[in-house]
C-alpha positions in Angstrom: 18.3 -5.3 -27.7 22.0 -5.1 -28.5 24.7 -7.5 -26.9 25.8 -4.4 -25.0 22.4 -3.8 -23.4 21.7 -7.5 -22.4 20.3 -6.9 -19.0 21.0 -10.4 -17.9 24.5 -10.1 -18.6 24.7 -6.8 -17.0 23.1 -8.0 -13.9 25.7 -11.0 -13.9 28.7 -8.6 -14.3 27.5 -6.5 -11.6 26.8 -9.2 -9.1 30.2 -11.0 -9.8 32.0 -7.7 -9.1 30.1 -6.1 -6.4 32.1 -6.1 -3.1 31.5 -4.7 0.3 34.5 -2.2 -0.2 32.6 -0.9 -3.1 29.5 0.2 -1.2 29.2 4.0 -0.6 28.8 5.2 2.9 25.3 6.6 2.3 24.2 3.2 0.8 25.4 1.6 4.0 23.7 3.9 6.2 20.2 3.6 4.3 20.6 -0.3 4.1 21.2 -0.6 7.9 17.9 1.3 8.4 16.1 -0.9 5.8 17.4 -3.9 7.7 16.2 -2.7 11.2 12.9 -1.9 9.7 12.6 -5.4 7.8 13.8 -7.4 11.1 11.1 -5.4 13.2 8.7 -6.5 10.5 9.7 -10.1 10.6 8.7 -10.0 14.2 5.5 -8.2 13.7 4.3 -10.6 11.1 4.3 -13.4 13.6 1.2 -12.0 15.1 -0.7 -12.7 11.7 -2.6 -15.9 11.0 -1.2 -16.5 7.6 2.5 -16.7 9.2 1.4 -19.0 11.8 -0.3 -21.5 9.3 2.9 -21.3 7.1 5.0 -22.0 10.4 3.0 -25.1 11.3 3.0 -26.2 7.5 6.8 -26.1 7.5 7.0 -28.0 10.7 4.6 -30.4 9.6 6.5 -31.0 6.3 9.9 -31.5 8.0 13.1 -31.9 5.9 16.7 -31.0 6.2 17.6 -28.7 9.0 19.1 -25.9 7.2 17.7 -22.7 8.3 16.0 -21.4 11.5 12.2 -21.3 11.1 10.4 -18.2 12.3 8.1 -19.3 15.1 9.7 -22.6 15.0 10.9 -22.8 18.6 14.6 -22.9 17.5 13.9 -25.8 15.0 15.5 -25.6 11.5 13.9 -26.5 8.2 14.9 -26.7 4.6 16.0 -23.3 3.3 13.0 -22.8 0.9 10.4 -23.3 3.6 12.3 -20.9 6.0 12.3 -18.2 3.4 8.7 -18.7 2.7 7.7 -18.0 6.3 10.2 -15.2 6.7 9.3 -13.3 3.5 5.5 -13.7 4.2 6.1 -12.4 7.8 8.0 -9.4 6.5 5.2 -8.3 4.2 2.3 -9.3 6.4 1.5 -5.9 7.6 2.3 -4.2 4.3 4.4 -2.0 6.6 7.8 -2.9 4.6 9.7 -0.2 2.6 8.9 0.9 -0.9 11.2 1.8 -3.9 11.1 5.4 -5.0 11.0 6.6 -8.6 10.7 9.8 -10.2 9.1 8.4 -13.3 5.4 9.6 -13.4 4.6 6.6 -15.7 5.0 4.4 -12.6 1.8 5.5 -11.0 3.2 4.9 -7.5 2.4 1.2 -7.9 4.5 -0.5 -10.3 7.6 -0.5 -8.2 8.6 -2.9 -5.4 8.8 -3.3 -1.7 12.5 -4.0 -2.2 14.1 -5.1 1.3 12.2 -8.2 2.2 13.1 -10.5 -0.5 16.8 -10.1 -0.7 17.5 -9.8 2.9 15.5 -13.0 3.4 17.3 -14.5 0.7 20.6 -13.5 2.1 19.8 -14.6 5.8 18.5 -18.0 4.8 21.3 -18.9 2.2 23.9 -17.6 4.8 22.6 -20.1 7.3 22.6 -22.9 4.9 26.2 -22.2 3.7 27.6 -21.6 7.3 28.3 -18.0 6.6 28.2 -15.6 9.4 29.7 -12.3 8.3 27.7 -9.1 8.6 29.6 -7.8 5.6 28.8 -10.8 3.4 25.1 -10.3 4.4 25.1 -6.7 3.7 26.7 -6.9 0.3 24.3 -9.8 -0.8 21.3 -7.8 0.4 22.3 -4.7 -1.5 23.3 -6.7 -4.6 19.8 -8.2 -4.7 18.3 -4.8 -3.8 20.0 -3.1 -6.6 19.1 -5.8 -9.4 15.4 -5.9 -8.2 15.0 -2.2 -8.0 16.7 -1.5 -11.3 14.5 -4.1 -13.3 11.4 -2.9 -11.5 12.4 0.7 -12.7 13.3 -0.3 -16.2 10.2 -2.3 -17.0 7.3 -0.6 -18.4 4.2 0.5 -16.2 2.1 -2.1 -18.0 3.5 -4.5 -15.6 1.5 -3.3 -12.5 -1.5 -1.9 -14.8 -2.0 -5.5 -16.1 -2.3 -6.7 -12.4 1.0 -8.3 -11.6 2.1 -7.7 -8.1 5.7 -6.4 -8.4 6.9 -7.4 -5.0 6.0 -10.8 -5.9 7.3 -10.9 -9.3 10.5 -8.8 -9.4 10.9 -9.7 -5.7 11.8 -13.2 -6.8 14.8 -11.7 -8.8 15.9 -9.9 -5.7 15.8 -12.9 -3.4 17.5 -15.0 -6.2 20.4 -12.4 -6.5 20.9 -12.1 -2.7 21.0 -15.8 -2.3 23.3 -16.4 -5.4 25.7 -13.9 -4.1 26.1 -15.5 -0.8 26.5 -19.0 -2.6 29.1 -17.6 -4.7 27.3 -18.2 -8.0 29.0 -16.7 -11.1 28.8 -17.0 -15.0 26.4 -19.5 -16.4 25.3 -20.8 -13.0 24.2 -17.3 -11.8 22.5 -16.9 -15.5 20.6 -20.1 -15.0 19.5 -19.0 -11.4 18.1 -15.8 -12.9 16.3 -17.8 -15.5 14.5 -20.0 -13.2 13.8 -17.1 -11.0 12.2 -15.3 -13.9 10.2 -18.3 -14.6 9.1 -18.7 -11.0 8.0 -15.0 -10.7 4.2 -14.5 -9.7 1.7 -12.6 -8.0 -1.5 -11.0 -9.1 -3.3 -7.9 -7.6 -6.7 -9.5 -7.2 -5.4 -11.0 -3.9 -4.7 -7.8 -2.2 -6.7 -7.6 0.9 -6.2 -11.3 1.6 -3.6 -13.6 3.3 -2.2 -14.4 -0.2 -1.0 -10.7 -0.6 1.9 -11.3 1.9 2.4 -14.9 0.6 3.3 -13.3 -2.9 6.5 -11.9 -1.1 6.9 -15.2 0.9 6.9 -17.2 -2.2 9.3 -14.6 -4.0 11.9 -15.3 -1.2 11.1 -18.9 -1.2 11.5 -19.3 -5.3 14.5 -17.0 -5.3 16.3 -19.2 -2.9 15.2 -22.3 -4.6 16.3 -20.9 -8.1 19.8 -20.2 -6.6 20.2 -23.5 -5.1 18.9 -25.5 -8.0 21.4 -23.7 -10.3 24.2 -24.4 -7.8 23.3 -28.2 -8.4 23.3 -27.8 -12.2 19.8 -27.2 -13.4 19.8 -25.0 -16.4 17.6 -22.3 -17.6 17.7 -19.7 -20.4 20.8 -17.6 -19.8 19.1 -14.3 -21.0 15.8 -14.5 -19.2 15.7 -10.7 -18.6 16.0 -10.1 -22.4 14.3 -10.6 -25.7 11.0 -11.5 -26.8 10.3 -14.2 -24.3 12.2 -12.4 -21.4 10.4 -11.5 -18.3 10.1 -7.7 -19.0 8.6 -8.4 -22.5 6.2 -11.1 -21.4 5.0 -9.4 -18.0 5.0 -5.8 -19.3 5.7 -3.7 -22.5 9.4 -4.3 -22.2 12.0 -1.9 -20.9 13.0 1.6 -21.2 16.2 1.5 -23.3 17.3 4.9 -22.0 17.1 3.7 -18.4 18.8 0.4 -19.2 21.7 2.4 -20.7 22.7 3.8 -17.5 23.4 0.3 -16.1 23.5 -1.1 -12.6 25.0 1.0 -9.6 25.2 4.1 -11.3 24.3 5.0 -8.7 22.8 2.4 -6.5 19.0 2.8 -6.4 19.1 2.8 -2.6 20.9 6.0 -2.8 19.0 7.8 -5.6 16.2 8.0 -6.1 16.1 6.3 -2.7 13.7 4.2 -0.5 10.8 5.0 1.6 10.3 3.5 5.1 6.5 3.4 5.7 4.9 5.1 8.7 1.7 3.1 8.3 0.9 -0.5 7.6 -1.1 0.2 4.5 -0.4 1.1 0.8 2.1 3.7 0.2 -0.3 5.9 -1.8 -2.3 6.3 1.3 0.2 8.0 3.7 0.2 11.3 2.4 -3.7 11.5 2.9 -3.5 9.8 6.4 -1.0 12.4 7.6 -3.0 15.2 6.2 -6.2 14.1 8.0 -4.1 13.5 11.2 -2.7 17.1 11.0 -6.3 18.5 10.6 -7.8 16.4 13.4 -5.0 17.5 15.7 -5.0 21.1 14.6 -8.8 21.6 15.2 -9.0 18.8 17.9 -11.7 17.1 16.1 -14.2 15.2 18.1 -15.0 12.0 16.0 -18.6 12.0 17.3 -19.0 15.4 15.7 -17.9 14.3 12.2 -20.8 13.9 9.9 -18.9 13.0 6.7 -15.3 12.9 5.2 -15.0 13.5 1.5 -11.9 12.3 -0.2 -10.9 13.6 -3.6 -8.0 11.8 -5.6 -7.1 10.4 -8.7 -7.0 6.7 -10.1 -3.5 6.2 -8.9 -4.9 6.0 -5.4 -8.6 5.1 -6.0 -7.9 2.1 -8.1 -5.5 0.0 -5.9 -7.1 1.2 -2.8 -10.1 -0.5 -3.7 -12.4 -1.5 -0.8 -15.3 0.8 -0.2 -15.9 -0.5 3.3 -13.3 -2.8 4.8 -14.7 -5.9 6.9 -11.5 -7.0 8.3 -8.0 -5.7 8.9 -6.5 -7.2 5.5 -9.1 -5.3 3.5 -8.6 -2.2 5.6 -5.0 -1.7 4.4 -6.6 -1.1 0.9 -9.8 0.9 1.9 -9.5 4.6 2.5 -12.7 4.6 4.3 -11.1 2.3 6.9 -7.8 4.3 6.9 -9.3 7.8 7.4 -11.6 6.2 10.1 -8.7 5.1 12.0 -7.2 8.5 11.9 -10.3 10.3 13.0 -11.2 7.7 15.9 -7.8 6.7 17.2 -5.3 9.4 15.7 -3.0 6.8 14.8 -3.0 3.6 12.4 -0.6 0.9 13.6 -0.6 -2.9 14.4 -3.0 -2.5 17.4 -5.6 -0.7 15.1 -5.0 -3.2 12.1 -7.2 -6.0 13.7 -10.2 -7.7 12.8 -11.8 -6.9 16.2 -11.3 -3.1 15.6 -11.9 -2.9 11.8 -15.2 -5.0 12.4 -16.2 -3.1 15.4 -19.1 -0.8 15.5 -17.2 2.5 15.8 -15.0 1.7 12.7 -18.1 0.4 10.7 -20.2 3.5 11.6 -17.3 6.0 10.7 -16.5 4.1 7.5 -20.1 4.6 6.3 -19.5 8.4 6.6 -16.5 8.4 4.2 -17.1 9.0 0.5 -14.4 8.9 -2.1 -14.5 10.9 -5.5 -12.4 10.8 -8.6 -11.2 14.4 -8.9 -10.9 15.1 -12.6 -8.3 18.0 -11.9 -6.1 15.8 -9.9 -6.4 13.2 -12.6 -5.3 15.7 -15.3 -2.4 16.9 -13.6 -0.7 13.5 -13.7 0.9 10.9 -11.5 4.3 12.4 -10.7 3.2 13.4 -7.2 0.7 11.7 -4.9 -2.1 14.2 -4.8 -5.4 14.4 -2.6 -7.9 16.5 -0.8 -9.8 15.9 2.3 -13.0 17.7 3.3 -14.3 16.8 6.9 -17.9 18.2 7.6 -18.9 18.6 11.3 -22.3 18.4 12.8 -22.4 22.3 13.1 -21.8 22.8 9.5 -18.2 23.5 9.5 -16.1 22.1 6.7 -12.4 21.5 7.4 -10.2 21.1 4.3 -6.6 19.9 3.9 -4.6 18.9 0.8 -2.1 16.3 1.2 1.7 17.0 1.2 3.4 15.3 -1.7 6.7 15.3 0.5 5.5 12.2 2.3 6.7 11.2 5.7 9.2 8.3 5.3 10.2 9.3 1.8 13.8 10.7 1.0 12.5 14.3 1.0 11.1 13.8 4.5 12.8 10.8 6.1 12.1 9.2 9.4 14.6 10.2 12.2 16.6 7.4 13.9 14.3 7.8 16.8 11.4 7.5 14.6 12.7 4.3 13.3 13.4 2.9 16.6 9.8 3.8 17.7 8.5 1.9 14.6 10.7 -1.1 15.5 9.1 -1.1 19.2 5.7 -0.7 17.7 6.2 -3.6 15.6 7.7 -5.8 18.4 5.6 -4.7 21.4 4.0 -7.4 23.2 5.5 -10.1 20.9 9.1 -10.0 22.5 10.6 -9.3 25.8 11.6 -5.7 26.1 15.3 -6.5 27.0 15.5 -8.7 24.1 14.0 -6.0 22.1 16.8 -3.5 22.9 19.4 -6.1 22.2 18.0 -7.1 18.6 17.6 -3.4 17.8 21.1 -2.5 18.7 22.6 -5.4 16.8 20.5 -4.8 13.7 21.6 -1.1 13.7 25.1 -2.3 13.0 24.7 -5.7 11.3 27.4 -5.2 8.8 30.0 -4.9 11.7 29.1 -8.5 13.2 31.5 -11.3 12.5 28.7 -13.6 13.6 25.2 -12.7 12.3 23.8 -15.9 13.6 24.0 -14.4 17.1 21.2 -11.9 16.0 19.2 -14.6 14.3 19.2 -16.9 17.2 17.8 -13.8 19.4 15.1 -13.0 16.8 13.9 -16.6 16.5 14.3 -17.5 20.2 12.4 -14.5 21.3 9.3 -15.4 19.4 6.4 -17.8 20.6 6.5 -21.2 18.8 3.3 -22.4 16.9 4.6 -26.0 17.9 
């Protein structure tokens, strides 16, 4: 790659020069929605056992009181540990937003969950530096979001197909950039931070359906913050770690698309185009179109779940390969099981935090319904390609009637069919109901909706952290 196409240099130049005043209004509006969504998910994640374990581990380890610990009862811990817990919580339900791409080679799997790593990096680094400006938080968040999503878009699809989990790998870069922006890193220090983050990047897909899957994102946030802090102290790394034979894209995939790289960063910002999807369900993004299709079918025909004899699901390998559990035994596996997800829709006509519990998934009703679901690789759907998420559902009732529905590729929550502000507020409430007091819930939502207008974001953070039960 020529000097003019050096991705690391391009990233450094973008981060150094990116200011709040440069952010288009459309980007600010979408970013506020992503931040509202992510803050709700931090809180939702505290219901998960892995987050409780990590919070207790951070308390037991102790260390410098730099940033508030989620579930820490107001206690502060070292920045890296605070980031690990927050990042894991944000991804714990697999309900966080997803990057959009119009490139069919990405198989709707290569790309990253973009918001949790950079928002976590920005919030944690800001606490350790004593920075409270909402504008500074927003600027750092969008800087990390942009570099993370562009690198993810530019890399070849082989990255995901080899088994890397992009949110763990490329998410590390996003968290690093956000933390580095807050810390004011520039020039070689910023290059060294990126170099360390590239070496720290990790996460493999075999851990989908386990506690380690969300920990990938927690580690991405932790490692990104650590890379920025170490670079600030003078630790060195390769200054071109996103380039060349041994750079992250070449080592972890087949390299990059030169045509895409030529467009550069912020031309336009990825959060504007092609955009970002806010997920209506806490499961893999490729499942949502099918779940919505079945929900419409069930409501339209007022299907009695006891009358369902079988559900046949037809799709391509872009859905069937990552959504890999034939029958889910627990709520983590359910996020990657069409049998479980379709069974939830038929039985409960919803699939939210209340349904994704081990008690529900392992219960007799869910296990019985899952046994009636059969998945099929559809050769026609496979041959059409992966530019859209396609599937077909056939529900057979005990009287012999067969109900058929094809999924709408304009999925709910995506740029073509976005959630309304009311829908987003409802999701925030669904994430936080039963975990925080309703009066605090409303205050947090209101502040998060206009975070970049705040002169003291620490007030919001204190309310979020103080409203959650402590593990201590």
